[in-house]
DRENNULUM-301006 format. One record per atom (N, C-alpha, C): x, y, z; residue number from 1; residue in one letter. Coordinates in Angstrom, 2 decimals, always signed. Layout:
<tidos>
<tido <X Y Z> NUM 'A'>,
...
</tidos>
This chain:
<tidos>
<tido <-1.79 +19.02 +75.41> 1 'M'>,
<tido <-0.88 +18.05 +74.76> 1 'M'>,
<tido <+0.28 +17.97 +75.69> 1 'M'>,
<tido <+0.76 +16.92 +75.93> 2 'S'>,
<tido <+1.92 +16.57 +76.76> 2 'S'>,
<tido <+3.23 +17.05 +76.01> 2 'S'>,
<tido <+4.29 +17.22 +76.77> 3 'T'>,
<tido <+5.53 +17.67 +76.16> 3 'T'>,
<tido <+6.10 +16.62 +75.33> 3 'T'>,
<tido <+5.77 +15.31 +75.58> 4 'N'>,
<tido <+6.25 +14.16 +74.82> 4 'N'>,
<tido <+5.71 +13.90 +73.56> 4 'N'>,
<tido <+4.50 +14.51 +73.26> 5 'E'>,
<tido <+3.81 +14.27 +72.07> 5 'E'>,
<tido <+4.37 +15.13 +70.89> 5 'E'>,
<tido <+4.50 +14.48 +69.88> 6 'K'>,
<tido <+5.10 +15.27 +68.55> 6 'K'>,
<tido <+3.86 +15.95 +67.89> 6 'K'>,
<tido <+4.09 +17.06 +67.36> 7 'T'>,
<tido <+3.08 +17.69 +66.43> 7 'T'>,
<tido <+3.47 +17.38 +65.05> 7 'T'>,
<tido <+2.61 +17.17 +64.13> 8 'F'>,
<tido <+2.72 +16.83 +62.85> 8 'F'>,
<tido <+2.03 +17.80 +61.91> 8 'F'>,
<tido <+2.94 +18.81 +61.32> 9 'P'>,
<tido <+2.33 +19.79 +60.43> 9 'P'>,
<tido <+1.68 +19.15 +59.28> 9 'P'>,
<tido <+0.72 +19.83 +58.70> 10 'A'>,
<tido <-0.05 +19.34 +57.60> 10 'A'>,
<tido <+0.90 +19.17 +56.40> 10 'A'>,
<tido <+0.60 +18.30 +55.52> 11 'H'>,
<tido <+1.28 +18.13 +54.27> 11 'H'>,
<tido <+1.26 +19.48 +53.41> 11 'H'>,
<tido <+2.25 +19.74 +52.76> 12 'E'>,
<tido <+2.11 +20.99 +51.72> 12 'E'>,
<tido <+1.01 +20.58 +50.66> 12 'E'>,
<tido <+1.13 +19.29 +50.15> 13 'Q'>,
<tido <+0.13 +18.72 +49.19> 13 'Q'>,
<tido <-0.72 +17.87 +50.01> 13 'Q'>,
<tido <-2.07 +17.76 +49.64> 14 'P'>,
<tido <-2.91 +16.66 +50.24> 14 'P'>,
<tido <-2.27 +15.34 +49.87> 14 'P'>,
<tido <-2.50 +14.39 +50.80> 15 'F'>,
<tido <-2.16 +12.91 +50.56> 15 'F'>,
<tido <-2.73 +12.35 +49.27> 15 'F'>,
<tido <-1.95 +11.84 +48.40> 16 'N'>,
<tido <-2.46 +11.46 +47.16> 16 'N'>,
<tido <-2.51 +9.85 +47.02> 16 'N'>,
<tido <-2.23 +9.12 +48.13> 17 'G'>,
<tido <-2.47 +7.79 +48.11> 17 'G'>,
<tido <-1.10 +7.03 +47.98> 17 'G'>,
<tido <-0.04 +7.80 +47.79> 18 'T'>,
<tido <+1.40 +7.20 +47.52> 18 'T'>,
<tido <+2.13 +7.33 +48.99> 18 'T'>,
<tido <+2.71 +6.20 +49.13> 19 'F'>,
<tido <+3.47 +6.06 +50.52> 19 'F'>,
<tido <+5.11 +6.15 +50.01> 19 'F'>,
<tido <+5.58 +7.40 +50.05> 20 'D'>,
<tido <+7.04 +7.45 +49.88> 20 'D'>,
<tido <+7.71 +7.35 +51.30> 20 'D'>,
<tido <+9.01 +7.36 +51.35> 21 'D'>,
<tido <+9.66 +7.15 +52.57> 21 'D'>,
<tido <+9.27 +8.12 +53.73> 21 'D'>,
<tido <+8.98 +9.37 +53.40> 22 'E'>,
<tido <+8.60 +10.39 +54.38> 22 'E'>,
<tido <+7.27 +10.18 +54.96> 22 'E'>,
<tido <+6.31 +9.80 +54.09> 23 'T'>,
<tido <+4.93 +9.50 +54.39> 23 'T'>,
<tido <+4.84 +8.17 +55.21> 23 'T'>,
<tido <+5.62 +7.16 +54.84> 24 'R'>,
<tido <+5.66 +5.96 +55.65> 24 'R'>,
<tido <+6.16 +6.21 +57.04> 24 'R'>,
<tido <+7.22 +6.95 +57.16> 25 'Q'>,
<tido <+7.80 +7.27 +58.46> 25 'Q'>,
<tido <+6.90 +8.11 +59.24> 25 'Q'>,
<tido <+6.22 +9.06 +58.71> 26 'K'>,
<tido <+5.11 +9.88 +59.38> 26 'K'>,
<tido <+4.00 +9.13 +59.86> 26 'K'>,
<tido <+3.61 +8.13 +59.06> 27 'L'>,
<tido <+2.37 +7.16 +59.53> 27 'L'>,
<tido <+2.82 +6.36 +60.71> 27 'L'>,
<tido <+4.01 +5.86 +60.64> 28 'H'>,
<tido <+4.50 +5.03 +61.71> 28 'H'>,
<tido <+4.80 +5.80 +62.96> 28 'H'>,
<tido <+5.45 +7.02 +62.87> 29 'E'>,
<tido <+5.76 +7.80 +63.99> 29 'E'>,
<tido <+4.43 +8.40 +64.67> 29 'E'>,
<tido <+3.52 +8.74 +63.88> 30 'K'>,
<tido <+2.15 +9.22 +64.49> 30 'K'>,
<tido <+1.55 +8.11 +65.13> 30 'K'>,
<tido <+1.47 +6.91 +64.50> 31 'R'>,
<tido <+0.82 +5.75 +65.20> 31 'R'>,
<tido <+1.57 +5.59 +66.62> 31 'R'>,
<tido <+2.76 +5.55 +66.65> 32 'I'>,
<tido <+3.40 +5.17 +67.86> 32 'I'>,
<tido <+3.30 +6.33 +68.87> 32 'I'>,
<tido <+3.28 +7.51 +68.30> 33 'S'>,
<tido <+3.12 +8.57 +69.39> 33 'S'>,
<tido <+1.79 +8.64 +70.04> 33 'S'>,
<tido <+0.81 +8.04 +69.56> 34 'Y'>,
<tido <-0.46 +7.87 +70.17> 34 'Y'>,
<tido <-0.39 +6.47 +70.90> 34 'Y'>,
<tido <+0.60 +5.67 +70.87> 35 'G'>,
<tido <+0.66 +4.46 +71.60> 35 'G'>,
<tido <-0.27 +3.34 +70.99> 35 'G'>,
<tido <-0.49 +3.56 +69.70> 36 'F'>,
<tido <-1.49 +2.61 +69.11> 36 'F'>,
<tido <-0.66 +1.54 +68.37> 36 'F'>,
<tido <-1.21 +0.22 +68.56> 37 'S'>,
<tido <-0.64 -0.91 +67.80> 37 'S'>,
<tido <-1.12 -0.79 +66.37> 37 'S'>,
<tido <-0.64 -1.54 +65.56> 38 'L'>,
<tido <-1.13 -1.59 +64.22> 38 'L'>,
<tido <-2.71 -2.03 +64.23> 38 'L'>,
<tido <-3.02 -2.97 +65.03> 39 'Q'>,
<tido <-4.44 -3.32 +65.15> 39 'Q'>,
<tido <-5.39 -2.23 +65.54> 39 'Q'>,
<tido <-4.96 -1.54 +66.55> 40 'Q'>,
<tido <-5.78 -0.33 +67.12> 40 'Q'>,
<tido <-5.94 +0.75 +66.06> 40 'Q'>,
<tido <-4.87 +1.10 +65.39> 41 'L'>,
<tido <-4.96 +2.12 +64.33> 41 'L'>,
<tido <-5.99 +1.49 +63.21> 41 'L'>,
<tido <-5.70 +0.35 +62.84> 42 'G'>,
<tido <-6.58 -0.30 +61.93> 42 'G'>,
<tido <-8.01 -0.27 +62.19> 42 'G'>,
<tido <-8.17 -0.56 +63.52> 43 'S'>,
<tido <-9.65 -0.51 +63.86> 43 'S'>,
<tido <-10.29 +0.80 +63.83> 43 'S'>,
<tido <-9.50 +1.90 +64.29> 44 'F'>,
<tido <-9.90 +3.15 +64.19> 44 'F'>,
<tido <-10.19 +3.59 +62.89> 44 'F'>,
<tido <-9.28 +3.50 +62.03> 45 'L'>,
<tido <-9.41 +3.89 +60.51> 45 'L'>,
<tido <-10.21 +2.97 +59.61> 45 'L'>,
<tido <-10.67 +1.78 +60.21> 46 'K'>,
<tido <-11.45 +0.82 +59.50> 46 'K'>,
<tido <-10.65 +0.28 +58.21> 46 'K'>,
<tido <-9.35 -0.01 +58.60> 47 'I'>,
<tido <-8.51 -0.58 +57.54> 47 'I'>,
<tido <-7.71 -1.77 +58.23> 47 'I'>,
<tido <-7.56 -2.82 +57.56> 48 'H'>,
<tido <-6.93 -4.04 +58.19> 48 'H'>,
<tido <-5.57 -3.78 +58.62> 48 'H'>,
<tido <-5.21 -4.15 +59.84> 49 'W'>,
<tido <-3.84 -3.86 +60.44> 49 'W'>,
<tido <-2.73 -4.25 +59.52> 49 'W'>,
<tido <-2.84 -5.40 +58.74> 50 'S'>,
<tido <-1.78 -5.87 +57.98> 50 'S'>,
<tido <-1.59 -4.98 +56.77> 50 'S'>,
<tido <-2.56 -4.32 +56.32> 51 'T'>,
<tido <-2.37 -3.24 +55.28> 51 'T'>,
<tido <-1.52 -2.09 +55.70> 51 'T'>,
<tido <-1.86 -1.62 +56.97> 52 'I'>,
<tido <-1.13 -0.52 +57.56> 52 'I'>,
<tido <+0.38 -0.90 +57.79> 52 'I'>,
<tido <+0.58 -2.22 +58.21> 53 'R'>,
<tido <+1.96 -2.80 +58.45> 53 'R'>,
<tido <+2.63 -2.70 +57.06> 53 'R'>,
<tido <+2.04 -3.12 +55.99> 54 'K'>,
<tido <+2.62 -3.08 +54.67> 54 'K'>,
<tido <+2.94 -1.72 +54.13> 54 'K'>,
<tido <+2.20 -0.74 +54.57> 55 'W'>,
<tido <+2.39 +0.60 +54.07> 55 'W'>,
<tido <+3.61 +1.14 +54.84> 55 'W'>,
<tido <+3.62 +0.90 +56.18> 56 'E'>,
<tido <+4.83 +1.38 +57.06> 56 'E'>,
<tido <+6.14 +0.72 +56.60> 56 'E'>,
<tido <+6.03 -0.63 +56.28> 57 'A'>,
<tido <+7.22 -1.26 +55.97> 57 'A'>,
<tido <+7.70 -1.10 +54.45> 57 'A'>,
<tido <+6.87 -0.47 +53.76> 58 'G'>,
<tido <+7.19 -0.18 +52.28> 58 'G'>,
<tido <+6.94 -1.35 +51.39> 58 'G'>,
<tido <+6.22 -2.32 +51.86> 59 'V'>,
<tido <+5.84 -3.47 +50.98> 59 'V'>,
<tido <+4.79 -3.12 +49.96> 59 'V'>,
<tido <+3.90 -2.16 +50.34> 60 'T'>,
<tido <+2.81 -1.78 +49.45> 60 'T'>,
<tido <+3.08 -0.09 +49.53> 60 'T'>,
<tido <+3.21 +0.41 +48.27> 61 'T'>,
<tido <+3.57 +1.86 +48.18> 61 'T'>,
<tido <+2.35 +2.77 +47.87> 61 'T'>,
<tido <+1.18 +2.13 +47.69> 62 'S'>,
<tido <-0.11 +3.02 +47.48> 62 'S'>,
<tido <-1.21 +2.43 +48.12> 62 'S'>,
<tido <-2.17 +3.18 +48.38> 63 'C'>,
<tido <-3.45 +2.79 +49.05> 63 'C'>,
<tido <-4.64 +2.75 +47.99> 63 'C'>,
<tido <-5.56 +1.99 +48.36> 64 'H'>,
<tido <-6.91 +1.98 +47.51> 64 'H'>,
<tido <-7.42 +3.32 +47.75> 64 'H'>,
<tido <-8.12 +3.79 +46.67> 65 'P'>,
<tido <-8.64 +5.16 +46.67> 65 'P'>,
<tido <-9.72 +5.31 +47.93> 65 'P'>,
<tido <-10.37 +4.28 +48.31> 66 'R'>,
<tido <-11.31 +4.45 +49.44> 66 'R'>,
<tido <-10.69 +4.71 +50.73> 66 'R'>,
<tido <-9.30 +4.46 +50.81> 67 'H'>,
<tido <-8.66 +4.71 +52.08> 67 'H'>,
<tido <-7.88 +6.07 +52.01> 67 'H'>,
<tido <-7.75 +6.68 +50.90> 68 'T'>,
<tido <-6.99 +7.94 +50.64> 68 'T'>,
<tido <-7.43 +9.03 +51.60> 68 'T'>,
<tido <-8.63 +9.26 +51.68> 69 'A'>,
<tido <-9.14 +10.41 +52.47> 69 'A'>,
<tido <-8.90 +10.10 +53.98> 69 'A'>,
<tido <-9.16 +8.97 +54.46> 70 'R'>,
<tido <-8.93 +8.54 +55.86> 70 'R'>,
<tido <-7.44 +8.70 +56.35> 70 'R'>,
<tido <-6.57 +8.18 +55.47> 71 'I'>,
<tido <-5.22 +8.27 +55.76> 71 'I'>,
<tido <-4.69 +9.58 +55.70> 71 'I'>,
<tido <-5.16 +10.39 +54.72> 72 'G'>,
<tido <-4.70 +11.79 +54.52> 72 'G'>,
<tido <-5.22 +12.63 +55.82> 72 'G'>,
<tido <-6.50 +12.36 +56.19> 73 'K'>,
<tido <-6.94 +13.17 +57.45> 73 'K'>,
<tido <-6.08 +12.68 +58.72> 73 'K'>,
<tido <-5.75 +11.42 +58.73> 74 'F'>,
<tido <-4.91 +10.92 +59.93> 74 'F'>,
<tido <-3.56 +11.66 +59.91> 74 'F'>,
<tido <-2.82 +11.62 +58.69> 75 'L'>,
<tido <-1.55 +12.25 +58.53> 75 'L'>,
<tido <-1.57 +13.73 +58.78> 75 'L'>,
<tido <-2.57 +14.58 +58.39> 76 'D'>,
<tido <-2.65 +15.88 +58.48> 76 'D'>,
<tido <-3.24 +16.27 +59.82> 76 'D'>,
<tido <-3.62 +15.49 +60.65> 77 'G'>,
<tido <-4.02 +15.83 +62.00> 77 'G'>,
<tido <-5.64 +16.10 +62.17> 77 'G'>,
<tido <-6.28 +15.63 +61.07> 78 'G'>,
<tido <-7.77 +15.86 +61.13> 78 'G'>,
<tido <-8.40 +14.95 +62.18> 78 'G'>,
<tido <-7.79 +13.95 +62.65> 79 'Y'>,
<tido <-8.36 +13.03 +63.68> 79 'Y'>,
<tido <-7.79 +13.22 +65.15> 79 'Y'>,
<tido <-6.72 +14.20 +65.11> 80 'D'>,
<tido <-5.95 +14.52 +66.36> 80 'D'>,
<tido <-6.78 +14.55 +67.64> 80 'D'>,
<tido <-7.84 +15.48 +67.67> 81 'E'>,
<tido <-8.63 +15.78 +68.72> 81 'E'>,
<tido <-9.38 +14.50 +69.22> 81 'E'>,
<tido <-9.94 +13.78 +68.26> 82 'Q'>,
<tido <-10.67 +12.53 +68.58> 82 'Q'>,
<tido <-9.75 +11.52 +69.14> 82 'Q'>,
<tido <-8.47 +11.46 +68.55> 83 'L'>,
<tido <-7.43 +10.46 +68.97> 83 'L'>,
<tido <-6.98 +10.74 +70.46> 83 'L'>,
<tido <-6.76 +12.13 +70.74> 84 'R'>,
<tido <-6.46 +12.44 +72.06> 84 'R'>,
<tido <-7.49 +12.09 +73.16> 84 'R'>,
<tido <-8.73 +12.23 +72.69> 85 'T'>,
<tido <-9.77 +11.75 +73.55> 85 'T'>,
<tido <-9.72 +10.26 +73.84> 85 'T'>,
<tido <-9.51 +9.57 +72.79> 86 'I'>,
<tido <-9.33 +8.02 +73.10> 86 'I'>,
<tido <-8.20 +7.73 +73.94> 86 'I'>,
<tido <-7.05 +8.45 +73.66> 87 'V'>,
<tido <-5.89 +8.24 +74.63> 87 'V'>,
<tido <-6.16 +8.53 +75.98> 87 'V'>,
<tido <-6.87 +9.70 +76.25> 88 'T'>,
<tido <-7.18 +9.96 +77.76> 88 'T'>,
<tido <-8.24 +9.06 +78.28> 88 'T'>,
<tido <-8.95 +8.44 +77.54> 89 'Q'>,
<tido <-9.90 +7.54 +78.00> 89 'Q'>,
<tido <-9.30 +6.18 +78.53> 89 'Q'>,
<tido <-8.08 +6.01 +77.98> 90 'E'>,
<tido <-7.40 +4.63 +78.42> 90 'E'>,
<tido <-6.01 +5.14 +78.89> 90 'E'>,
<tido <-5.92 +5.94 +79.85> 91 'P'>,
<tido <-4.55 +6.58 +80.24> 91 'P'>,
<tido <-3.57 +5.54 +80.71> 91 'P'>,
<tido <-3.92 +4.39 +81.35> 92 'F'>,
<tido <-2.87 +3.45 +81.86> 92 'F'>,
<tido <-2.10 +2.83 +80.59> 92 'F'>,
<tido <-2.83 +2.15 +79.68> 93 'M'>,
<tido <-2.26 +1.58 +78.57> 93 'M'>,
<tido <-1.56 +2.54 +77.77> 93 'M'>,
<tido <-2.26 +3.62 +77.30> 94 'R'>,
<tido <-1.66 +4.63 +76.38> 94 'R'>,
<tido <-0.31 +5.21 +77.10> 94 'R'>,
<tido <-0.47 +5.53 +78.30> 95 'G'>,
<tido <+0.77 +6.13 +78.92> 95 'G'>,
<tido <+1.87 +5.20 +78.99> 95 'G'>,
<tido <+1.64 +3.95 +79.28> 96 'A'>,
<tido <+2.62 +2.89 +79.27> 96 'A'>,
<tido <+3.27 +2.77 +77.92> 96 'A'>,
<tido <+2.53 +2.70 +76.89> 97 'S'>,
<tido <+3.04 +2.62 +75.50> 97 'S'>,
<tido <+4.04 +3.81 +75.30> 97 'S'>,
<tido <+3.62 +4.96 +75.67> 98 'R'>,
<tido <+4.38 +6.17 +75.23> 98 'R'>,
<tido <+5.68 +6.19 +76.01> 98 'R'>,
<tido <+5.79 +5.55 +77.16> 99 'R'>,
<tido <+7.04 +5.63 +77.98> 99 'R'>,
<tido <+8.05 +4.57 +77.47> 99 'R'>,
<tido <+7.48 +3.60 +76.82> 100 'I'>,
<tido <+8.43 +2.64 +76.19> 100 'I'>,
<tido <+9.04 +3.15 +75.02> 100 'I'>,
<tido <+10.22 +2.82 +74.72> 101 'S'>,
<tido <+11.12 +3.37 +73.61> 101 'S'>,
<tido <+10.50 +2.88 +72.29> 101 'S'>,
<tido <+10.68 +3.63 +71.27> 102 'L'>,
<tido <+10.21 +3.23 +70.02> 102 'L'>,
<tido <+10.78 +1.88 +69.53> 102 'L'>,
<tido <+12.07 +1.57 +69.76> 103 'A'>,
<tido <+12.63 +0.40 +69.49> 103 'A'>,
<tido <+11.91 -0.80 +70.26> 103 'A'>,
<tido <+11.61 -0.64 +71.49> 104 'A'>,
<tido <+10.93 -1.56 +72.37> 104 'A'>,
<tido <+9.43 -1.91 +71.78> 104 'A'>,
<tido <+8.75 -0.76 +71.43> 105 'N'>,
<tido <+7.53 -0.90 +70.84> 105 'N'>,
<tido <+7.39 -1.61 +69.59> 105 'N'>,
<tido <+8.48 -1.27 +68.81> 106 'Q'>,
<tido <+8.66 -2.02 +67.53> 106 'Q'>,
<tido <+8.77 -3.45 +67.75> 106 'Q'>,
<tido <+9.59 -3.81 +68.61> 107 'C'>,
<tido <+9.95 -5.21 +68.87> 107 'C'>,
<tido <+8.74 -5.92 +69.39> 107 'C'>,
<tido <+8.02 -5.30 +70.34> 108 'M'>,
<tido <+6.84 -5.89 +70.81> 108 'M'>,
<tido <+5.76 -6.18 +69.77> 108 'M'>,
<tido <+5.70 -5.25 +68.77> 109 'E'>,
<tido <+4.80 -5.41 +67.81> 109 'E'>,
<tido <+5.23 -6.64 +66.78> 109 'E'>,
<tido <+6.49 -6.83 +66.61> 110 'R'>,
<tido <+6.92 -7.90 +65.75> 110 'R'>,
<tido <+6.63 -9.19 +66.55> 110 'R'>,
<tido <+6.79 -9.17 +67.87> 111 'V'>,
<tido <+6.66 -10.51 +68.62> 111 'V'>,
<tido <+5.06 -10.74 +68.40> 111 'V'>,
<tido <+4.23 -9.77 +68.62> 112 'G'>,
<tido <+2.75 -10.08 +68.46> 112 'G'>,
<tido <+2.41 -10.63 +67.04> 112 'G'>,
<tido <+2.98 -9.96 +66.07> 113 'Q'>,
<tido <+2.69 -10.33 +64.69> 113 'Q'>,
<tido <+3.20 -11.69 +64.41> 113 'Q'>,
<tido <+4.37 -11.96 +64.87> 114 'T'>,
<tido <+4.88 -13.27 +64.49> 114 'T'>,
<tido <+4.16 -14.33 +65.27> 114 'T'>,
<tido <+3.69 -14.15 +66.42> 115 'Y'>,
<tido <+2.73 -15.15 +67.15> 115 'Y'>,
<tido <+1.57 -15.28 +66.29> 115 'Y'>,
<tido <+0.85 -14.17 +65.92> 116 'Q'>,
<tido <-0.34 -14.30 +65.12> 116 'Q'>,
<tido <-0.19 -14.96 +63.85> 116 'Q'>,
<tido <+0.92 -14.78 +63.25> 117 'L'>,
<tido <+1.20 -15.64 +62.00> 117 'L'>,
<tido <+1.42 -16.98 +62.13> 117 'L'>,
<tido <+1.86 -17.38 +63.26> 118 'C'>,
<tido <+2.06 -18.78 +63.59> 118 'C'>,
<tido <+0.80 -19.57 +63.94> 118 'C'>,
<tido <-0.08 -18.87 +64.70> 119 'Q'>,
<tido <-1.09 -19.54 +65.31> 119 'Q'>,
<tido <-2.05 -20.31 +64.45> 119 'Q'>,
<tido <-2.50 -19.83 +63.37> 120 'P'>,
<tido <-3.53 -20.56 +62.57> 120 'P'>,
<tido <-3.04 -21.91 +62.14> 120 'P'>,
<tido <-1.79 -21.97 +61.63> 121 'D'>,
<tido <-1.35 -23.15 +60.89> 121 'D'>,
<tido <-0.28 -23.85 +61.76> 121 'D'>,
<tido <+0.56 -23.15 +62.59> 122 'F'>,
<tido <+1.62 -23.75 +63.38> 122 'F'>,
<tido <+1.57 -23.37 +64.82> 122 'F'>,
<tido <+0.53 -23.66 +65.48> 123 'P'>,
<tido <+0.41 -23.28 +66.91> 123 'P'>,
<tido <+1.59 -23.84 +67.77> 123 'P'>,
<tido <+2.13 -24.91 +67.49> 124 'D'>,
<tido <+3.27 -25.37 +68.24> 124 'D'>,
<tido <+4.47 -24.51 +68.08> 124 'D'>,
<tido <+4.62 -24.00 +66.86> 125 'L'>,
<tido <+5.70 -23.02 +66.63> 125 'L'>,
<tido <+5.56 -21.65 +67.31> 125 'L'>,
<tido <+4.24 -21.25 +67.42> 126 'G'>,
<tido <+3.95 -20.07 +68.15> 126 'G'>,
<tido <+4.13 -20.15 +69.62> 126 'G'>,
<tido <+3.84 -21.39 +70.14> 127 'D'>,
<tido <+4.10 -21.68 +71.62> 127 'D'>,
<tido <+5.54 -21.79 +71.86> 127 'D'>,
<tido <+6.27 -22.41 +70.95> 128 'A'>,
<tido <+7.73 -22.42 +71.27> 128 'A'>,
<tido <+8.38 -21.12 +71.15> 128 'A'>,
<tido <+7.88 -20.24 +70.34> 129 'F'>,
<tido <+8.33 -18.81 +70.14> 129 'F'>,
<tido <+8.13 -18.14 +71.43> 129 'F'>,
<tido <+6.87 -18.20 +72.05> 130 'L'>,
<tido <+6.56 -17.55 +73.23> 130 'L'>,
<tido <+7.47 -18.14 +74.40> 130 'L'>,
<tido <+7.76 -19.47 +74.42> 131 'D'>,
<tido <+8.64 -19.95 +75.47> 131 'D'>,
<tido <+9.89 -19.41 +75.46> 131 'D'>,
<tido <+10.46 -19.34 +74.24> 132 'A'>,
<tido <+11.78 -18.76 +74.04> 132 'A'>,
<tido <+11.84 -17.39 +74.57> 132 'A'>,
<tido <+10.85 -16.56 +74.19> 133 'I'>,
<tido <+10.88 -15.13 +74.71> 133 'I'>,
<tido <+10.85 -15.12 +76.22> 133 'I'>,
<tido <+9.95 -15.93 +76.73> 134 'E'>,
<tido <+9.85 -15.90 +78.27> 134 'E'>,
<tido <+11.08 -16.25 +78.94> 134 'E'>,
<tido <+11.79 -17.24 +78.33> 135 'Q'>,
<tido <+13.15 -17.59 +78.82> 135 'Q'>,
<tido <+14.14 -16.46 +78.75> 135 'Q'>,
<tido <+14.16 -15.72 +77.58> 136 'T'>,
<tido <+15.04 -14.54 +77.47> 136 'T'>,
<tido <+14.73 -13.41 +78.45> 136 'T'>,
<tido <+13.34 -13.32 +78.77> 137 'I'>,
<tido <+12.94 -12.35 +79.79> 137 'I'>,
<tido <+13.40 -12.71 +81.20> 137 'I'>,
<tido <+13.19 -13.94 +81.52> 138 'Q'>,
<tido <+13.70 -14.38 +82.76> 138 'Q'>,
<tido <+15.18 -14.23 +82.89> 138 'Q'>,
<tido <+15.98 -14.55 +81.97> 139 'D'>,
<tido <+17.44 -14.53 +81.97> 139 'D'>,
<tido <+17.88 -13.06 +82.16> 139 'D'>,
<tido <+17.14 -12.12 +81.45> 140 'T'>,
<tido <+17.39 -10.71 +81.47> 140 'T'>,
<tido <+17.20 -10.14 +82.88> 140 'T'>,
<tido <+16.06 -10.54 +83.52> 141 'I'>,
<tido <+15.75 -10.09 +84.86> 141 'I'>,
<tido <+16.62 -10.67 +85.82> 141 'I'>,
<tido <+17.05 -11.79 +85.68> 142 'R'>,
<tido <+18.19 -12.40 +86.53> 142 'R'>,
<tido <+19.42 -11.51 +86.54> 142 'R'>,
<tido <+19.83 -11.40 +85.34> 143 'E'>,
<tido <+21.04 -10.50 +85.13> 143 'E'>,
<tido <+20.97 -9.14 +85.70> 143 'E'>,
<tido <+19.79 -8.54 +85.37> 144 'F'>,
<tido <+19.45 -7.18 +85.98> 144 'F'>,
<tido <+19.60 -7.17 +87.54> 144 'F'>,
<tido <+19.02 -8.15 +88.17> 145 'L'>,
<tido <+19.02 -8.26 +89.56> 145 'L'>,
<tido <+20.51 -8.47 +90.08> 145 'L'>,
<tido <+21.23 -9.21 +89.38> 146 'K'>,
<tido <+22.66 -9.55 +89.72> 146 'K'>,
<tido <+23.33 -8.21 +89.67> 146 'K'>,
<tido <+23.24 -7.46 +88.69> 147 'R'>,
<tido <+23.87 -6.23 +88.44> 147 'R'>,
<tido <+23.44 -5.25 +89.52> 147 'R'>,
<tido <+22.22 -5.09 +89.83> 148 'I'>,
<tido <+21.78 -4.27 +90.89> 148 'I'>,
<tido <+22.33 -4.55 +92.27> 148 'I'>,
<tido <+22.33 -5.81 +92.55> 149 'E'>,
<tido <+22.94 -6.37 +93.79> 149 'E'>,
<tido <+24.44 -6.06 +93.91> 149 'E'>,
<tido <+25.12 -6.16 +92.75> 150 'K'>,
<tido <+26.61 -5.94 +92.63> 150 'K'>,
<tido <+26.70 -4.35 +92.95> 150 'K'>,
<tido <+25.95 -3.52 +92.33> 151 'S'>,
<tido <+26.13 -2.06 +92.32> 151 'S'>,
<tido <+25.80 -1.54 +93.80> 151 'S'>,
<tido <+24.90 -2.19 +94.40> 152 'I'>,
<tido <+24.56 -1.76 +95.83> 152 'I'>,
<tido <+25.72 -2.31 +96.76> 152 'I'>,
<tido <+26.30 -3.46 +96.59> 153 'S'>,
<tido <+27.34 -4.01 +97.52> 153 'S'>,
<tido <+28.59 -3.27 +97.12> 153 'S'>,
<tido <+28.89 -2.57 +96.24> 154 'S'>,
<tido <+30.07 -1.87 +95.86> 154 'S'>,
<tido <+30.27 -0.63 +96.56> 154 'S'>,
</tidos>
């Protein structure tokens, strides 16, 4: 295990299907620590990604009984060895995700989710959204380069 990976001790009580603040936070942090998007964790656990998003956000505070065992096993580390194997099989992407701050990861997820929400019914809105993000990225890079140039010349 790398020094950047968090360890998650097992619950004192087995997961009962209820997402309190602590459980929601643990679900989110553990997912992010492996560098998984909502979609990737959903695929692994065979649970739709939007359901996991709702649990993490607190929109839904309990899970269907058929999900309880899988979520409990994930939270308590029962899948950790298998997840580490998956992470090592895709080192470039997973490593990149772990090096990005939690805030940046959350922002990128919101961007992807917002775009996905727009696509089926309002593709023009999704395209305008991506154009605005691209413009912001270009402006930020230009400003970054200006500051680098200024610091070098000082």
